[in-house]
LOLUM-125833 format. One record per residue (C-alpha): x negated, z negated, y; residue number from 1. Coordinates in steps of 0.05 Angstrom, whole numbers, plus 5000, padded with zeros to 4 digits. Example, Ala and Ser with C-alpha at 12.3 -4.5 7.8 and 13.67 -1.06 7.14 Angstrom:
// LOLUM-125833
[[4754,4844,4910],1];
[[4727,4857,4979],2];
***
This chain:
// LOLUM-125833
[[5665,5613,5190],1];
[[5596,5623,5173],2];
[[5561,5681,5150],3];
[[5553,5664,5083],4];
[[5632,5641,5080],5];
[[5648,5713,5106],6];
[[5610,5746,5065],7];
[[5638,5710,4999],8];
[[5714,5719,5018],9];
[[5704,5798,5021],10];
[[5716,5841,4968],11];
[[5669,5846,4908],12];
[[5661,5926,4905],13];
[[5638,5910,4981],14];
[[5590,5851,4965],15];
[[5554,5899,4916],16];
[[5547,5951,4969],17];
[[5522,5911,5017],18];
[[5467,5869,4965],19];
[[5450,5933,4945],20];
[[5444,5970,5004],21];
[[5400,5909,5032],22];
[[5363,5920,4962],23];
[[5351,5989,4981],24];
[[5330,5972,5059],25];
[[5287,5915,5037],26];
[[5243,5959,4974],27];
[[5244,6019,5028],28];
[[5220,5974,5075],29];
[[5171,5934,5041],30];
[[5145,5995,5001],31];
[[5141,6023,5075],32];
[[5105,5962,5096],33];
[[5051,5965,5039],34];
[[5049,6042,5049],35];
[[5042,6040,5127],36];
[[4985,5977,5120],37];
[[4940,6022,5070],38];
[[4946,6076,5108],39];
[[4933,6048,5166],40];
[[4870,6008,5131],41];
[[4845,6074,5107],42];
[[4856,6111,5172],43];
[[4816,6067,5205],44];
[[4766,6049,5162],45];
[[4752,6132,5163],46];
[[4756,6120,5236],47];
[[4708,6067,5227],48];
[[4655,6099,5190],49];
[[4663,6167,5240],50];
[[4641,6115,5301],51];
[[4591,6086,5260],52];
[[4564,6154,5243],53];
[[4569,6171,5323],54];
[[4539,6110,5345],55];
[[4484,6124,5292],56];
[[4476,6181,5325],57];
[[4466,6172,5392],58];
[[4430,6122,5385],59];
[[4377,6157,5347],60];
[[4370,6209,5391],61];
[[4357,6156,5451],62];
[[4303,6127,5402],63];
[[4275,6187,5393],64];
[[4264,6198,5449],65];
[[4240,6128,5475],66];
[[4202,6137,5418],67];
[[4166,6208,5423],68];
[[4153,6183,5497],69];
[[4125,6103,5477],70];
[[4074,6151,5426],71];
[[4046,6208,5492],72];
[[4041,6148,5526],73];
[[3990,6119,5488],74];
[[3972,6180,5464],75];
[[3953,6214,5528],76];
[[3908,6161,5554],77];
[[3860,6174,5501],78];
[[3854,6254,5519],79];
[[3784,6273,5547],80];
[[3822,6266,5633],81];
[[3818,6201,5632],82];
[[3770,6174,5609],83];
[[3721,6223,5649],84];
[[3756,6198,5701],85];
[[3730,6132,5679],86];
[[3662,6150,5671],87];
[[3656,6175,5738],88];
[[3685,6108,5777],89];
[[3636,6079,5747],90];
[[3576,6121,5751],91];
[[3545,6078,5811],92];
[[3479,6130,5816],93];
[[3537,6194,5833],94];
[[3606,6170,5835],95];
[[3650,6213,5826],96];
[[3613,6250,5776],97];
[[3614,6251,5707],98];
[[3550,6222,5660],99];
[[3562,6243,5604],100];
[[3588,6318,5619],101];
[[3549,6353,5665],102];
[[3598,6391,5722],103];
[[3656,6353,5717],104];
[[3676,6311,5771],105];
[[3736,6262,5793],106];
[[3793,6318,5817],107];
[[3764,6360,5756],108];
[[3794,6324,5709],109];
[[3859,6309,5747],110];
[[3862,6370,5748],111];
[[3861,6375,5680],112];
[[3904,6317,5667],113];
[[3951,6341,5711],114];
[[3959,6409,5676],115];
[[3965,6377,5604],116];
[[4019,6327,5622],117];
[[4051,6383,5666],118];
[[4062,6425,5599],119];
[[4088,6371,5572],120];
[[4135,6349,5618],121];
[[4160,6417,5614],122];
[[4186,6414,5548],123];
[[4223,6350,5551],124];
[[4254,6357,5608],125];
[[4290,6277,5615],126];
[[4218,6259,5647],127];
[[4211,6271,5710],128];
[[4144,6234,5724],129];
[[4071,6222,5695],130];
[[4020,6179,5744],131];
[[3951,6145,5741],132];
[[3943,6083,5777],133];
[[3881,6050,5787],134];
[[3867,5975,5769],135];
[[3898,5950,5845],136];
[[3949,5986,5830],137];
[[3931,6052,5878],138];
[[3960,6116,5865],139];
[[3898,6161,5832],140];
[[3949,6223,5819],141];
[[4019,6238,5816],142];
[[4055,6290,5770],143];
[[4127,6302,5802],144];
[[4182,6344,5771],145];
[[4212,6387,5832],146];
[[4271,6431,5803],147];
[[4240,6475,5742],148];
[[4172,6464,5761],149];
[[4117,6398,5771],150];
[[4073,6382,5823],151];
[[4016,6353,5822],152];
[[4001,6297,5883],153];
[[3932,6263,5893],154];
[[3954,6228,5970],155];
[[3996,6202,6003],156];
[[4014,6164,5936],157];
[[4049,6088,5954],158];
[[4017,6032,5921],159];
[[4058,5995,5853],160];
[[4011,5930,5851],161];
[[4086,5901,5875],162];
[[4125,5924,5816],163];
[[4141,5878,5758],164];
[[4139,5939,5708],165];
[[4056,5953,5737],166];
[[4043,5873,5739],167];
[[4072,5869,5663],168];
[[4037,5929,5647],169];
[[3966,5909,5668],170];
[[3977,5839,5622],171];
[[3978,5879,5559],172];
[[3909,5899,5512],173];
[[3905,5958,5493],174];
[[3944,6006,5450],175];
[[4008,5963,5491],176];
[[4064,5998,5508],177];
[[4110,5970,5561],178];
[[4174,5995,5578],179];
[[4213,5968,5637],180];
[[4284,5976,5640],181];
[[4337,6006,5665],182];
[[4327,6016,5741],183];
[[4343,6054,5792],184];
[[4272,6079,5837],185];
[[4254,6095,5915],186];
[[4289,6154,5906],187];
[[4353,6132,5884],188];
[[4345,6152,5805],189];
[[4361,6117,5751],190];
[[4287,6111,5726],191];
[[4249,6078,5664],192];
[[4172,6068,5667],193];
[[4134,6074,5605],194];
[[4071,6036,5620],195];
[[3997,6032,5577],196];
[[3931,6004,5610],197];
[[3860,6034,5597],198];
[[3802,6008,5603],199];
[[3717,6019,5617],200];
[[3684,6048,5557],201];
[[3622,6025,5580],202];
[[3570,6023,5541],203];
[[3532,5941,5531],204];
[[3600,5907,5547],205];
[[3624,5858,5501],206];
[[3690,5867,5534],207];
[[3726,5921,5557],208];
[[3744,5912,5637],209];
[[3823,5944,5661],210];
[[3810,6005,5705],211];
[[3882,6016,5699],212];
[[3952,6044,5680],213];
[[3979,6104,5656],214];
[[4055,6111,5666],215];
[[4109,6155,5653],216];
[[4173,6156,5681],217];
[[4238,6172,5648],218];
[[4301,6205,5681],219];
[[4344,6147,5645],220];
[[4415,6183,5670],221];
[[4400,6248,5634],222];
[[4370,6209,5581],223];
[[4428,6176,5568],224];
[[4470,6238,5577],225];
[[4433,6287,5532],226];
[[4442,6236,5478],227];
[[4522,6216,5490],228];
[[4526,6305,5495],229];
[[4485,6305,5425],230];
[[4556,6269,5399],231];
[[4580,6306,5328],232];
[[4649,6286,5369],233];
[[4643,6333,5432],234];
[[4637,6388,5368],235];
[[4701,6369,5344],236];
[[4758,6405,5366],237];
[[4815,6366,5335],238];
[[4800,6311,5387],239];
[[4804,6292,5458],240];
[[4739,6270,5480],241];
[[4777,6228,5532],242];
[[4804,6187,5480],243];
[[4739,6163,5459],244];
[[4695,6110,5497],245];
[[4621,6120,5501],246];
[[4584,6059,5530],247];
[[4517,6043,5544],248];
[[4493,5970,5559],249];
[[4422,5922,5561],250];
[[4416,5857,5554],251];
[[4444,5826,5615],252];
[[4516,5866,5598],253];
[[4509,5907,5648],254];
[[4531,5977,5636],255];
[[4488,6028,5636],256];
[[4523,6095,5637],257];
[[4604,6102,5612],258];
[[4640,6157,5601],259];
[[4705,6173,5611],260];
[[4747,6178,5671],261];
[[4771,6106,5683],262];
[[4694,6106,5669],263];
[[4660,6020,5680],264];
[[4617,6012,5744],265];
[[4539,6017,5728],266];
[[4488,5966,5741],267];
[[4540,5903,5747],268];
[[4517,5845,5708],269];
[[4569,5824,5657],270];
[[4624,5872,5664],271];
[[4615,5890,5595],272];
[[4611,5811,5564],273];
[[4688,5819,5616],274];
[[4727,5875,5582],275];
[[4693,5874,5511],276];
[[4690,5804,5500],277];
[[4677,5803,5421],278];
[[4622,5855,5416],279];
[[4587,5804,5472],280];
[[4600,5744,5436],281];
[[4570,5786,5377],282];
[[4509,5812,5414],283];
[[4485,5741,5448],284];
[[4488,5704,5388],285];
[[4412,5673,5364],286];
[[4385,5651,5307],287];
[[4365,5582,5297],288];
[[4296,5606,5318],289];
[[4324,5615,5392],290];
[[4326,5689,5379],291];
[[4374,5752,5373],292];
[[4402,5749,5309],293];
[[4383,5809,5274],294];
[[4444,5814,5218],295];
[[4485,5831,5277],296];
[[4448,5894,5297],297];
[[4502,5939,5294],298];
[[4584,5920,5289],299];
[[4633,5971,5266],300];
[[4707,5936,5249],301];
[[4779,5927,5281],302];
[[4790,5888,5348],303];
[[4868,5857,5345],304];
[[4909,5858,5407],305];
[[4909,5780,5410],306];
[[4822,5790,5420],307];
[[4827,5834,5468],308];
[[4831,5820,5545],309];
[[4889,5873,5565],310];
[[4933,5867,5498],311];
[[4912,5933,5465],312];
[[4876,5933,5390],313];
[[4826,5980,5388],314];
[[4773,5995,5326],315];
[[4695,5984,5363],316];
[[4624,5994,5334],317];
[[4557,5983,5372],318];
[[4477,5987,5350],319];
[[4430,5948,5384],320];
[[4364,5985,5401],321];
[[4305,5945,5414],322];
[[4268,5999,5463],323];
[[4208,5954,5471],324];
[[4203,5930,5408],325];
[[4148,5903,5382],326];
[[4118,5887,5453],327];
[[4187,5859,5470],328];
[[4240,5829,5431],329];
[[4284,5801,5489],330];
[[4307,5869,5510],331];
[[4351,5914,5489],332];
[[4396,5972,5503],333];
[[4463,5977,5455],334];
[[4508,6051,5444],335];
[[4585,6022,5441],336];
[[4631,6066,5415],337];
[[4710,6056,5427],338];
[[4787,6086,5407],339];
[[4850,6049,5425],340];
[[4891,6037,5360],341];
[[4946,6071,5379],342];
[[4902,6133,5395],343];
[[4866,6132,5317],344];
[[4918,6105,5284],345];
[[4963,6162,5321],346];
[[4983,6202,5252],347];
[[4990,6138,5212],348];
[[5047,6129,5276],349];
[[5081,6199,5258],350];
[[5078,6186,5184],351];
[[5124,6118,5201],352];
[[5175,6149,5240],353];
[[5184,6213,5178],354];
[[5190,6150,5130],355];
[[5247,6123,5171],356];
[[5286,6173,5186],357];
[[5278,6194,5113],358];
[[5286,6132,5076],359];
[[5358,6122,5118],360];
[[5389,6184,5097],361];
[[5364,6172,5026],362];
[[5406,6095,5042],363];
[[5464,6131,5060],364];
[[5466,6172,4999],365];
[[5457,6112,4950],366];
[[5513,6071,4989],367];
[[5565,6132,4984],368];
[[5544,6126,4908],369];
[[5550,6057,4892],370];
[[5610,6047,4933],371];
[[5652,6092,4881],372];
[[5613,6057,4829],373];
[[5626,6001,4848],374];
[[5704,6009,4858],375];
[[5709,6038,4784],376];
[[5680,5963,4762],377];
[[5714,5931,4800],378];
[[5790,5953,4788],379];
[[5793,5913,4719],380];
[[5765,5849,4754],381];
[[5813,5851,4820],382];
[[5866,5842,4767],383];
[[5831,5787,4726],384];
[[5830,5754,4801],385];
[[5897,5754,4812],386];
[[5904,5716,4741],387];
[[5850,5665,4771],388];
[[5890,5654,4832],389];
[[5953,5637,4790],390];
[[5915,5584,4750],391];
[[5883,5565,4804],392];
[[5945,5541,4840],393];
[[5955,5499,4781],394];
[[6006,5551,4734],395];
[[5955,5539,4672],396];
[[6011,5580,4629],397];
[[5986,5651,4667],398];
[[5981,5706,4614],399];
[[5926,5747,4627],400];
[[5954,5829,4635],401];
[[5904,5876,4594],402];
[[5865,5916,4637],403];
[[5823,5965,4593],404];
[[5771,5946,4633],405];
[[5692,5991,4623],406];
[[5636,5957,4597],407];
[[5622,5879,4616],408];
[[5688,5877,4657],409];
[[5729,5885,4586],410];
[[5689,5836,4550],411];
[[5692,5792,4606],412];
[[5771,5791,4613],413];
[[5763,5772,4527],414];
[[5720,5718,4546],415];
[[5769,5702,4600],416];
[[5832,5700,4569],417];
[[5796,5653,4518],418];
[[5764,5612,4568],419];
[[5836,5590,4595],420];
[[5869,5577,4525],421];
[[5794,5530,4520],422];
[[5806,5511,4588],423];
[[5878,5479,4570],424];
[[5856,5447,4514],425];
[[5802,5413,4540],426];
[[5850,5396,4601],427];
[[5894,5359,4570],428];
[[5844,5323,4528],429];
[[5814,5307,4597],430];
[[5876,5286,4625],431];
[[5875,5230,4571],432];
[[5811,5218,4569],433];
[[5809,5195,4646],434];
[[5883,5162,4626],435];
[[5844,5110,4578],436];
[[5776,5104,4613],437];
[[5822,5079,4678],438];
[[5864,5033,4625],439];
[[5804,5002,4608],440];
[[5768,5000,4677],441];
[[5831,4970,4711],442];
[[5834,4927,4632],443];
[[5770,4885,4649],444];
[[5772,4818,4670],445];
[[5718,4822,4709],446];
[[5713,4857,4782],447];
[[5686,4939,4769],448];
[[5658,4968,4834],449];
[[5613,5036,4833],450];
[[5578,5060,4884],451];
[[5545,5132,4898],452];
[[5463,5135,4917],453];
[[5488,5135,4997],454];
[[5527,5060,4976],455];
[[5597,5094,4988],456];
[[5646,5062,4951],457];
[[5677,5104,4884],458];
[[5716,5061,4844],459];
[[5733,4990,4852],460];
[[5788,4967,4789],461];
[[5851,4917,4793],462];
[[5807,4857,4784],463];
[[5763,4870,4840],464];
[[5832,4881,4879],465];
[[5850,4820,4862],466];
[[5776,4784,4880],467];
[[5775,4811,4941],468];
[[5850,4825,4969],469];
[[5835,4895,4981],470];
[[5878,4952,4954],471];
[[5828,5005,4918],472];
[[5848,5064,4972],473];
[[5821,5015,5022],474];
[[5752,5005,5008],475];
[[5736,5079,4965],476];
[[5708,5126,5010],477];
[[5672,5057,5048],478];
[[5610,5032,5043],479];
[[5604,4975,5003],480];
[[5566,4939,5048],481];
[[5640,4917,5078],482];
[[5639,4876,5018],483];
[[5594,4822,5033],484];
[[5564,4777,5095],485];
[[5513,4785,5140],486];
[[5452,4793,5136],487];
[[5460,4828,5072],488];
[[5507,4873,5105],489];
[[5461,4908,5152],490];
[[5414,4914,5098],491];
[[5441,4937,5048],492];
[[5428,5006,5061],493];
[[5355,4998,5070],494];
[[5350,4962,4995],495];
[[5376,5028,4962],496];
[[5336,5072,5005],497];
[[5273,5031,4995],498];
[[5291,5033,4908],499];
[[5301,5111,4925],500];
[[5221,5113,4966],501];
[[5179,5071,4915],502];
[[5223,5064,4849],503];
[[5223,4997,4851],504];
[[5289,4960,4821],505];
[[5297,4894,4843],506];
[[5370,4887,4828],507];
[[5384,4927,4781],508];
[[5391,4897,4706],509];
[[5390,4832,4730],510];
[[5439,4770,4751],511];
[[5440,4760,4819],512];
[[5482,4708,4860],513];
[[5505,4716,4930],514];
[[5561,4706,4977],515];
[[5620,4756,4983],516];
[[5679,4776,5034],517];
[[5744,4779,5017],518];
[[5795,4812,5051],519];
[[5822,4762,5092],520];
[[5747,4743,5113],521];
[[5735,4684,5079],522];
[[5669,4682,5031],523];
[[5661,4656,4966],524];
[[5609,4659,4910],525];
[[5596,4724,4863],526];
[[5552,4734,4802],527];
[[5526,4810,4804],528];
[[5496,4852,4751],529];
[[5474,4922,4779],530];
[[5478,4977,4730],531];
[[5448,5048,4744],532];
[[5469,5107,4709],533];
[[5435,5180,4724],534];
[[5490,5233,4704],535];
[[5460,5308,4711],536];
[[5426,5302,4782],537];
[[5484,5252,4817],538];
[[5461,5177,4811],539];
[[5521,5129,4796],540];
[[5504,5043,4811],541];
[[5561,5003,4769],542];
[[5574,4928,4789],543];
[[5598,4877,4750],544];
[[5632,4825,4791],545];
[[5649,4753,4779],546];
[[5679,4694,4814],547];
[[5623,4632,4810],548];
[[5669,4592,4846],549];
[[5690,4534,4797],550];
[[5629,4546,4766],551];
[[5597,4527,4826],552];
[[5643,4459,4843],553];
[[5634,4440,4755],554];
[[5552,4448,4784],555];
[[5551,4409,4843],556];
[[5605,4346,4803],557];
[[5548,4353,4751],558];
[[5498,4338,4806],559];
[[5536,4283,4836],560];
[[5546,4258,4756],561];
[[5475,4258,4745],562];
[[5457,4231,4817],563];
[[5509,4165,4791],564];
[[5468,4159,4735],565];
[[5401,4166,4764],566];
[[5422,4110,4810],567];
[[5449,4070,4753],568];
[[5383,4084,4706],569];
[[5333,4061,4779],570];
[[5379,4003,4775],571];
[[5373,3981,4713],572];
[[5299,3986,4721],573];
[[5311,3939,4775],574];
[[5341,3886,4732],575];
[[5296,3898,4672],576];
[[5240,3883,4721],577];
[[5281,3813,4739],578];
[[5289,3797,4677],579];
[[5225,3805,4648],580];
[[5189,3772,4713],581];
[[5245,3718,4693],582];
[[5224,3716,4627],583];
[[5150,3705,4638],584];
[[5171,3652,4682],585];
[[5207,3613,4627],586];
[[5145,3626,4579],587];
[[5107,3593,4630],588];
[[5158,3526,4635],589];
[[5165,3524,4564],590];
[[5091,3531,4541],591];
[[5091,3475,4600],592];
[[5140,3435,4563],593];
[[5106,3446,4499],594];
[[5050,3416,4523],595];
[[5077,3355,4554],596];
[[5130,3334,4491],597];
[[5069,3351,4453],598];
[[5031,3286,4498],599];
[[5094,3242,4480],600];
[[5089,3259,4402],601];
[[5015,3231,4405],602];
[[5030,3171,4450],603];
[[5098,3166,4411],604];
[[5051,3155,4344],605];
[[5015,3100,4387],606];
[[5077,3064,4400],607];
[[5083,3074,4321],608];
[[5024,3038,4307],609];
[[5027,2988,4363],610];
[[5097,2970,4324],611];
[[5072,2963,4251],612];
[[5021,2915,4284],613];
[[5067,2872,4311],614];
[[5107,2853,4253],615];
[[5042,2842,4209],616];
[[5033,2814,4263],617];
[[5106,2767,4270],618];
[[5098,2754,4188],619];
[[5027,2724,4198],620];
[[5061,2672,4247],621];
[[5115,2664,4201],622];
[[5071,2651,4153],623];
[[5020,2602,4187],624];
[[5054,2559,4233],625];
[[4988,2538,4243],626];
[[4951,2588,4280],627];
[[5029,2601,4321],628];
[[4999,2588,4390],629];
[[4948,2642,4380],630];
[[4991,2692,4353],631];
[[5040,2672,4409],632];
[[4986,2691,4458],633];
[[4961,2747,4415],634];
[[5039,2768,4412],635];
[[5049,2758,4486],636];
[[4994,2807,4507],637];
[[5023,2850,4441],638];
[[5083,2854,4479],639];
[[5071,2872,4550],640];
[[5029,2935,4528],641];
[[5087,2947,4487],642];
[[5133,2934,4554],643];
[[5081,2985,4598],644];
[[5078,3028,4528],645];
[[5151,3038,4527],646];
[[5159,3044,4608],647];
[[5114,3106,4598],648];
[[5154,3124,4542],649];
[[5206,3119,4572],650];
[[5184,3159,4638],651];
[[5167,3219,4600],652];
[[5231,3214,4555],653];
[[5258,3222,4612],654];
[[5217,3283,4644],655];
[[5227,3318,4584],656];
[[5299,3312,4583],657];
[[5299,3348,4658],658];
[[5261,3409,4625],659];
[[5313,3415,4570],660];
[[5362,3420,4614],661];
[[5326,3463,4660],662];
[[5307,3511,4605],663];
[[5374,3505,4580],664];
[[5400,3533,4656],665];
[[5353,3592,4656],666];
[[5370,3602,4575],667];
[[5441,3614,4617],668];
[[5425,3659,4667],669];
[[5385,3700,4618],670];
[[5448,3703,4576],671];
[[5490,3728,4642],672];
[[5426,3787,4652],673];
[[5426,3810,4586],674];
[[5503,3811,4586],675];
[[5497,3857,4658],676];
[[5445,3906,4624],677];
[[5501,3912,4557],678];
[[5544,3932,4620],679];
[[5496,3985,4643],680];
[[5479,4014,4575],681];
[[5562,4021,4552],682];
[[5565,4057,4631],683];
[[5497,4092,4614],684];
[[5530,4117,4549],685];
[[5604,4136,4573],686];
[[5555,4173,4626],687];
[[5525,4210,4572],688];
[[5581,4230,4534],689];
[[5614,4265,4599],690];
[[5552,4295,4619],691];
[[5552,4321,4544],692];
[[5612,4341,4552],693];
[[5605,4382,4623],694];
[[5544,4409,4591],695];
[[5591,4439,4533],696];
[[5629,4466,4583],697];
[[5578,4493,4624],698];
[[5560,4543,4561],699];
[[5478,4569,4572],700];
[[5475,4547,4650],701];
[[5476,4478,4617],702];
[[5432,4481,4561],703];
[[5381,4441,4595],704];
[[5429,4385,4622],705];
[[5443,4378,4553],706];
[[5382,4360,4537],707];
[[5379,4309,4600],708];
[[5441,4276,4567],709];
[[5429,4266,4507],710];
[[5358,4234,4517],711];
[[5402,4181,4569],712];
[[5449,4176,4521],713];
[[5389,4159,4467],714];
[[5366,4115,4516],715];
[[5424,4082,4530],716];
[[5435,4056,4457],717];
[[5366,4039,4459],718];
[[5376,3990,4515],719];
[[5448,3967,4475],720];
[[5412,3943,4412],721];
[[5347,3911,4447],722];
[[5402,3869,4482],723];
[[5441,3850,4433],724];
[[5369,3833,4407],725];
[[5358,3790,4467],726];
[[5430,3768,4463],727];
[[5415,3733,4397],728];
[[5352,3709,4403],729];
[[5380,3667,4478],730];
[[5441,3647,4422],731];
[[5375,3608,4383],732];
[[5339,3587,4445],733];
[[5410,3547,4465],734];
[[5421,3515,4400],735];
[[5356,3493,4396],736];
[[5356,3471,4474],737];
[[5423,3435,4460],738];
[[5384,3398,4393],739];
[[5331,3381,4437],740];
[[5368,3363,4489],741];
[[5416,3312,4449],742];
[[5350,3297,4409],743];
[[5317,3271,4486],744];
[[5384,3246,4505],745];
[[5388,3197,4436],746];
[[5312,3174,4450],747];
[[5325,3149,4522],748];
[[5376,3102,4499],749];
[[5327,3093,4433],750];
[[5266,3076,4485],751];
[[5316,3036,4533],752];
[[5338,2997,4472],753];
[[5263,2977,4449],754];
[[5245,2964,4523],755];
[[5292,2907,4518],756];
[[5280,2889,4449],757];
[[5206,2882,4473],758];
[[5240,2837,4531],759];
[[5269,2803,4491],760];
[[5208,2790,4437],761];
[[5176,2766,4513],762];
[[5227,2710,4513],763];
[[5215,2690,4451],764];
[[5147,2683,4452],765];
[[5152,2643,4522],766];
[[5200,2601,4479],767];
[[5156,2597,4419],768];
[[5105,2572,4472],769];
[[5143,2518,4497],770];
[[5174,2485,4433],771];
[[5132,2488,4370],772];
[[5191,2452,4333],773];
[[5223,2525,4324],774];
[[5169,2560,4307],775];
[[5197,2577,4252],776];
[[5260,2600,4257],777];
[[5228,2631,4316],778];
[[5171,2670,4277],779];
[[5228,2688,4230],780];
[[5263,2722,4296],781];
[[5204,2755,4306],782];
[[5190,2786,4243],783];
[[5260,2811,4239],784];
[[5255,2831,4313],785];
[[5192,2863,4301],786];
[[5222,2896,4240],787];
[[5275,2930,4272],788];
[[5231,2945,4327],789];
[[5184,2987,4285],790];
[[5258,3020,4256],791];
[[5275,3039,4325],792];
[[5205,3066,4331],793];
[[5197,3103,4276],794];
[[5269,3126,4296],795];
[[5244,3149,4362],796];
[[5177,3192,4333],797];
[[5222,3236,4282],798];
[[5274,3243,4355],799];
[[5201,3259,4385],800];
[[5167,3304,4328],801];
[[5242,3340,4324],802];
[[5234,3365,4406],803];
[[5164,3378,4379],804];
[[5191,3434,4336],805];
[[5246,3448,4384],806];
[[5193,3462,4431],807];
[[5155,3497,4399],808];
[[5209,3541,4368],809];
[[5233,3560,4447],810];
[[5163,3582,4457],811];
[[5171,3629,4405],812];
[[5237,3660,4431],813];
[[5218,3655,4496],814];
[[5159,3696,4479],815];
[[5200,3749,4425],816];
[[5250,3748,4503],817];
[[5192,3765,4537],818];
[[5160,3818,4493],819];
[[5245,3853,4483],820];
[[5241,3840,4575],821];
[[5177,3887,4570],822];
[[5209,3936,4511],823];
[[5270,3949,4553],824];
[[5229,3960,4622],825];
[[5188,4018,4582],826];
[[5249,4044,4565],827];
[[5282,4038,4637],828];
[[5224,4071,4660],829];
[[5211,4129,4608],830];
[[5301,4141,4629],831];
[[5285,4139,4696],832];
[[5225,4189,4696],833];
[[5281,4232,4653],834];
[[5326,4229,4711],835];
[[5278,4242,4767],836];
[[5253,4313,4730],837];
***
C-alpha cells in the first residue's frame, strides 16, 4: 500500500492532526527560511560594507604613503643641493666649484642634501634609502637608514646601470616619476624604488641634458604592514583578527602580503589566481581598448561555495591601486579582504538553531491542542461513517442515527440524511433509465459498438453479436482492432493517436466501407459510420455497423447486367453499321438500275415510233401495189432494223429482270437485319426495365444507374420505332420490286413475241418479193400485223415506263432506308457512349 493510500485509510482526526502539523511545520520552515535568508542578506551586506571600509582604509593608507613619497621624489631635486651639484659638475673652469654660489663645492652640496633627506627619513620610517646617481648609473651619494639613525655614504656605492628601474627612470621627462614593482633588493629587503631624473639647467642650451637620477627607496613590507595595522578591524575587540584575511598582490597575481597563520607564500606568480579565482578573473579583465577595466577597480560580493576551489563560501572585497599613474597604467597593487561565510554568518546560524528549537516546542503544543479539538469534532463523523459503510455495502435503507454533531458536523448529518433519500430515488430512476437504454441499444437492427479513447470496447449490442459471432463479454474490454483484418488491425491505434494529436477527422462523421472479421475468421464487407461523444473529460466513439454483403452482391449483379447491356449496344452498333453499309450499296445499285431503265425507256420510245412507221408503210403498201417492190424493200430494211432493236430490247429487259431479282433478294436481307435489330431493341428494353428495378432496389446508391437505365430504355424504344419504319419502307420496296419483276417478265414475253412477229414480217416481205400476185393479200396481212406490232410495242412501252416508275420509287425508298439506317447508327453510337461512361 502506498503512502497516500495509507494516509487516506487512517482516522480523520489523525489526518487533520497530521495535516495541521505539516501546515505548521511548512509555515514555520517557510518563515524561518525567509527570516534566515533575509538575516543572511543583511548580515552579509553589513559585513561587506564593513570589509569595504576596511579595504579602502588599507588602500588609502598605502596610496597616502605612495603619494607622499612621489611628491618628495619630485620636490627634493628642486631643492638647492641637486642643482648646485649639477652646476659643480658642469663647471669646466673650476671643476667641483659652484659658479653661482661662491664657496660651495660638490661635497658641500652632497652634505646638505644628506641632511635634508635624513630629516625626512626620520619622519617617514618606511623610507630606508635615498640616493643620487649620475647619468651612467654610478653612485654620487646615498643616505641609508641604519637602526634609528641615517648614514651618508659617498664612496663604495654599487652601480645600478643595469637595474631595470634605473633604465626606466632615465627614459622619463622632467617632473615624471617611475615607481618600481615591489621586489627584494641585494640586502634581502622588500623594496619599492621611487625614481625621477634631473637635468642640466645651464643657460644657452636648447634642450636639457640628463645629469642623473634621484631615488627614494621604501621598505615594501613595512609599508604594507603599517597600512594593515591601520585597519580599524584590529581595534574591534569582538572580532578575531585571524577570521579576516588581508591580502595584497600585484598585477602578476603574486602575493606581496598575506595575513594570518596560514599565510600564502610571497612573490610566487599566479598564487592569488589559484586560490581566489573569482576576484582574479575580474582584476585581469580588460575593456575593448585592451586596457584594464576601470569599472572593476573595486569589488564587494558574496562568493558562493560552487565558485570556490575549497568549496567554502566567502565574503570578499578588493580595491585596485594604479600606483605609478599617470606614467604607467599597466601595473597595479590591490588590497583583498576575505572572510569565510561560516564565520561572518555565525550569528545568523545561531539564530537559526534557536528558531528550530522554539518552533519544535510550539509545533508540539499546537499538535496536542489540534488533536483534542479534532477528536471532538470527528465523533459525529464516525457515526455518519458507519452509516455510509452500510449504504456502501448495498443497504440503501439504512437509517442515519442522530449524533447531535456540532456546527458543520450537525449540518453534514442533516445533509447526508437528505442525500441518502435523494440518492435512493436517483438510483431507482437511473436503473429504469439504464434498462430502457439497454433495451433500445439492443433493439437496433444495426450493430452498435462503443470504444473509449484508447480503442477499448465498452459496449457491444445484440445486432453486433449477430454480425460478428462474438458474445458481448468476449469483446468488451478488448481492443476493437480484433474485429478488423490486417492491415487495419495493426494501424487502428495509430489512427486514434493521429486524431488526438492533429484533431483532423478522416473517418468521424463519414460512411466508410471496409472488411470486418467474424469470430470464425471469415471476413465480410460492412458499412461503418463513427460518431464522437464527449462527456465531461471522457471521449467515447460510437460505431454504427451494417452488413452490406447483399448490397455488394446486388452491385455485382448490376455491374454484370450493365456489362451485358454494353455488349448488346456494341453489337447493335455493329449491326447498324452493317445495315448502313448494305443500304448504301443498294442505293448505289438502285441508282444504276434507274439509269439503265431510263435507257430502256428511251429505246422503247424508239421502237414505238418504228412500229408506228411500219404500220403507216404497210398501209401504203396496201393502198399502192405498184410501189410494192419499193415498199417491200423498205419494209425489209425496217424489219431488219426492228429485229436488231428487239434483240437489244430483249437483252436490256433481261438485265432489268436480273437487277429486279437482286433488289428483291437484298430487300429480303434488309428485312431479316431489321428483324434482328427489332429483337435487339426488345432485349434492350427488357434489360433497361430490369436495370430500373435493380436501381430502385438499391435506393440512394442506385439513382445514378437509374438515370442510365432510363436513357437505355429511351434509346431502345427509339431503335424499335426506327426499325418499324424501316420495315414498312422495306415492305413498300418489296411490293414495288415484285411489281417491277412481273412487269419485266411480261416485257420479256412481249419482246419475244415481237421478235417472232418481226420474223414473220420478214418472211412475208420475202414472200411479197417472190410473189406479186399475193401482194394485196400480203399487204393486208402486213397491215394487220403492223397494227398488232404497234399495239404490242405500245404495251411494251407502257410496261417499261411502269418499270421506270417502280425503279424511281425504289431509289427514293432506298434513300429513306439509308436515312433511317444513319439515324439508327447515330442512336447506336449515342447508346454506346452512354454505356461506356
